C-alpha positions as CSV (number, residue, x, y, z in Angstrom):
1,M,79.6,94.3,-27.0
2,S,82.5,94.4,-29.5
3,V,86.0,95.5,-28.3
4,P,87.3,98.6,-30.1
5,W,90.1,97.8,-32.5
6,T,92.4,100.2,-30.6
7,R,92.1,97.9,-27.6
8,T,92.6,94.7,-29.4
9,P,95.0,92.4,-27.3
10,G,98.4,92.4,-28.8
11,L,98.0,95.5,-30.9
12,G,100.2,97.6,-28.5
13,A,103.0,95.0,-28.8
14,L,102.6,95.0,-32.6
15,R,102.8,98.8,-32.6
16,Q,105.9,98.8,-30.4
17,S,107.6,96.2,-32.7
18,G,106.8,98.3,-35.7
19,G,108.3,101.4,-34.1
20,L,111.4,99.5,-33.1
21,F,111.9,98.3,-36.7
22,Q,111.2,101.8,-38.0
23,L,113.9,103.2,-35.7
24,A,116.4,100.5,-36.8
25,A,115.7,101.4,-40.5
26,T,116.0,105.1,-39.8
27,T,119.3,104.6,-38.0
28,V,120.8,102.6,-40.8
29,R,119.7,105.3,-43.3
30,D,121.0,108.2,-41.2
31,A,124.3,106.5,-40.6
32,F,125.3,107.5,-44.2
33,R,124.0,111.1,-43.9
34,R,126.3,114.0,-43.4
35,P,127.5,115.6,-41.2
36,F,128.5,112.6,-39.2
37,Q,128.9,113.1,-35.5
38,W,132.5,111.8,-35.0
39,R,132.9,113.5,-31.6
40,E,129.8,112.0,-30.2
41,L,130.8,108.6,-31.6
42,I,134.2,108.7,-29.9
43,E,132.7,109.9,-26.6
44,Q,130.1,107.1,-26.6
45,F,132.6,104.5,-27.7
46,W,134.9,105.4,-24.8
47,F,132.0,105.4,-22.3
48,V,130.6,102.1,-23.3
49,A,134.1,100.5,-23.4
50,S,135.0,101.9,-20.0
51,V,132.0,100.4,-18.3
52,T,132.2,97.0,-20.0
53,I,135.9,96.0,-20.4
54,L,136.7,95.0,-16.8
55,P,133.3,93.3,-16.1
56,A,133.6,91.4,-19.4
57,A,137.1,90.2,-18.6
58,L,136.1,89.1,-15.1
59,V,133.0,87.3,-16.2
60,S,134.7,85.5,-19.1
61,I,137.1,83.7,-16.7
62,P,134.4,81.8,-14.8
63,F,132.4,81.2,-17.9
64,G,135.4,79.6,-19.7
65,A,136.2,77.6,-16.5
66,V,132.6,76.3,-16.1
67,I,132.5,75.3,-19.8
68,A,135.9,73.6,-19.6
69,L,135.0,71.7,-16.4
70,Q,131.6,70.6,-17.6
71,V,132.8,69.5,-21.0
72,G,135.8,67.9,-19.5
73,S,133.7,65.9,-17.0
74,L,131.4,64.7,-19.8
75,A,134.4,63.8,-22.0
76,Q,135.9,61.8,-19.2
77,Q,132.7,59.8,-18.9
78,L,132.7,59.1,-22.6
79,G,136.4,58.3,-22.8
80,A,137.1,61.3,-25.1
81,Q,139.1,63.5,-22.8
82,S,141.4,64.5,-25.6
83,F,138.6,66.5,-27.3
84,T,138.0,68.7,-24.3
85,G,140.0,71.6,-25.7
86,G,138.3,71.7,-29.0
87,A,134.8,71.4,-27.6
88,S,135.4,74.0,-24.9
89,V,137.0,76.6,-27.3
90,L,134.1,76.2,-29.8
91,A,131.6,76.7,-27.0
92,V,133.4,79.9,-25.8
93,V,134.1,81.4,-29.2
94,Q,130.8,80.6,-30.9
95,Q,128.3,80.9,-28.1
96,A,129.5,82.2,-24.7
97,S,131.7,85.1,-25.8
98,P,129.1,87.0,-28.0
99,L,126.4,86.5,-25.4
100,I,128.6,87.7,-22.5
101,V,129.6,90.8,-24.5
102,A,126.0,91.6,-25.5
103,L,124.5,91.1,-22.1
104,L,127.1,93.4,-20.5
105,I,126.7,96.0,-23.2
106,A,122.9,95.9,-22.8
107,G,123.1,95.9,-19.0
108,A,125.7,98.6,-18.6
109,G,126.0,100.7,-21.7
110,G,122.5,100.2,-23.0
111,S,120.8,101.1,-19.8
112,A,122.9,104.3,-19.6
113,I,122.0,105.2,-23.2
114,C,118.3,104.6,-22.5
115,A,118.4,106.7,-19.3
116,D,120.3,109.6,-21.1
117,L,117.9,109.7,-24.1
118,G,114.9,109.3,-21.8
119,S,115.9,112.2,-19.6
120,R,116.5,114.3,-22.7
121,K,113.0,113.4,-23.9
122,I,111.2,114.4,-20.7
123,R,113.1,117.6,-20.6
124,E,111.8,118.3,-24.1
125,E,115.4,118.6,-25.5
126,L,114.6,116.2,-28.4
127,D,111.5,118.2,-29.3
128,A,113.6,121.4,-29.3
129,M,116.1,119.7,-31.6
130,E,113.3,118.8,-34.0
131,V,112.0,122.3,-34.0
132,M,115.4,123.5,-35.0
133,G,115.6,121.0,-37.8
134,V,118.1,118.7,-36.2
135,S,117.3,115.0,-36.3
136,P,117.7,113.4,-32.9
137,V,118.2,110.0,-34.6
138,Q,121.2,111.3,-36.7
139,R,122.6,113.5,-33.9
140,L,122.2,111.1,-30.9
141,V,121.0,107.6,-31.8
142,V,123.4,106.8,-34.7
143,P,126.6,107.5,-32.8
144,R,125.4,105.5,-29.8
145,V,124.4,102.5,-31.9
146,L,127.6,102.5,-33.8
147,A,129.5,102.8,-30.6
148,T,127.8,99.7,-29.1
149,M,128.5,97.8,-32.3
150,L,132.2,98.7,-32.4
151,V,132.7,97.9,-28.7
152,A,130.9,94.6,-29.0
153,V,133.1,93.5,-31.9
154,L,136.4,94.5,-30.2
155,L,135.3,93.2,-26.8
156,N,134.3,89.9,-28.2
157,G,137.9,89.2,-29.1
158,L,139.1,90.0,-25.6
159,V,136.4,87.8,-24.0
160,S,137.2,84.9,-26.4
161,V,140.9,85.0,-25.5
162,V,140.3,85.3,-21.7
163,G,137.7,82.6,-21.8
164,V,139.8,80.2,-23.7
165,L,142.8,80.8,-21.4
166,G,140.6,80.4,-18.4
167,G,139.3,77.1,-19.7
168,Y,142.8,76.0,-20.6
169,F,144.2,76.5,-17.1
170,F,141.2,75.0,-15.4
171,N,141.3,71.9,-17.6
172,V,145.1,71.4,-17.2
173,G,145.2,72.3,-13.5
174,L,142.1,70.8,-12.1
175,Q,141.2,68.0,-14.5
176,H,144.8,66.9,-15.1
177,G,144.5,67.3,-18.9
178,T,147.6,67.7,-21.0
179,P,148.4,70.9,-22.8
180,G,149.2,69.1,-26.0
181,A,145.9,67.3,-26.1
182,Y,144.0,70.5,-25.4
183,L,145.7,72.4,-28.2
184,S,145.7,69.6,-30.7
185,S,141.9,69.0,-30.3
186,F,141.3,72.7,-30.7
187,S,143.2,72.8,-34.0
188,A,141.5,69.6,-35.1
189,L,137.9,70.8,-34.5
190,A,138.0,74.6,-34.8
191,Q,138.1,76.7,-38.0
192,L,138.2,80.3,-39.0
193,P,134.4,80.6,-39.7
194,D,133.8,79.8,-36.0
195,L,135.6,83.0,-35.2
196,Y,133.9,84.9,-38.0
197,V,130.4,83.9,-36.8
198,G,131.3,84.9,-33.2
199,E,132.3,88.3,-34.4
200,F,129.2,88.6,-36.6
201,K,127.0,87.7,-33.6
202,A,128.7,90.3,-31.5
203,L,128.1,92.9,-34.3
204,V,124.4,92.1,-34.6
205,F,124.0,91.8,-30.8
206,G,125.6,95.3,-30.3
207,F,123.2,96.7,-32.9
208,I,120.2,95.2,-31.2
209,A,121.3,96.4,-27.8
210,G,121.8,99.9,-29.1
211,I,118.6,100.1,-31.0
212,V,116.4,98.8,-28.2
213,A,118.0,101.1,-25.6
214,A,117.5,104.1,-28.0
215,Y,113.9,103.2,-28.8
216,R,112.9,102.8,-25.1
217,G,114.8,106.0,-24.3
218,L,113.0,108.0,-27.0
219,N,109.6,106.7,-25.8
220,P,109.3,107.0,-22.0
221,R,106.0,107.2,-20.3
222,G,105.1,109.0,-17.1
223,G,107.9,111.4,-16.4
224,P,111.0,110.4,-14.4
225,K,109.4,107.2,-13.2
226,G,108.8,106.3,-16.9
227,V,112.5,106.7,-17.6
228,G,113.3,104.1,-15.0
229,D,110.7,101.7,-16.3
230,A,112.0,102.2,-19.8
231,V,115.5,101.3,-18.7
232,N,114.3,98.1,-17.1
233,Q,112.2,97.3,-20.2
234,S,115.1,97.9,-22.6
235,V,117.3,95.4,-20.7
236,V,114.7,92.7,-20.6
237,I,113.6,93.1,-24.2
238,T,117.3,93.1,-25.3
239,F,118.0,89.9,-23.5
240,L,115.0,88.2,-25.1
241,L,115.9,89.3,-28.6
242,L,119.5,88.3,-28.1
243,F,118.7,84.7,-27.3
244,L,116.2,84.5,-30.2
245,V,118.6,85.9,-32.7
246,N,121.4,83.7,-31.4
247,V,119.3,80.6,-32.0
248,A,118.5,81.7,-35.5
249,V,122.1,82.7,-36.4
250,T,123.5,79.5,-35.0
251,G,121.0,77.3,-36.9
252,I,121.8,79.1,-40.2
253,Y,125.6,78.8,-39.6
254,L,125.5,75.1,-38.8
255,Q,123.5,74.5,-42.0
256,L,125.7,76.6,-44.3
257,V,129.2,75.9,-42.9
258,P,130.3,72.2,-42.7
259,Q,131.9,71.3,-39.4
260,K,135.4,69.8,-39.2
261,G,135.6,66.1,-38.1
262,A,138.0,64.8,-35.6
């Protein structure tokens, strides 16, 4: 007995992926439509920033310390302790900082966005907006996605600074490194494109976190329980996409931008 095409394994995931890309394209298009919801953007920006600034600063300190301690230990074994600063800073700026920001935005801000849109959906507020000719994507999704992107870019700078300072103090204080060697290796190995790619990653990761949270919030299943499930799904899906996109962006960056030699 043949399986109906509507029950083909993997078809549901393919349909969900198509809906996610469709929402992303619609959001980009509606971002240039007028009237733009400036008030909603400011409110969402402040909310996402308020729930992520302190956790991001606190998390970045142990992240920078762990990276500095691990890199410093390995450098000591190889007899290259003078390069600890440059390697630690590159790891924080290129990899750790954008991921920390994106994970916190997805876990704190994204989950709140998903729950808010999901509750509006089950109360049929979004259907009422469509009946009145108001686009829920333009009115609600666009400001939230732009807010997550802006917060991600600005927060990435804060996390980079705090992480680098944490790595510096742990390297100098615990591993008996010298401040001059730490700073000189950083200036010898790091370059401005390293900071640019970190900010670009934060921008893309913020977009992904906002879009996934909005998509799952707009498509809950099973009433209030479905909203809770959608929040969990949005966080998990965002985490998976972030790591995949990070691998792709890092690979492209390392191929296009030549790295400085010691």
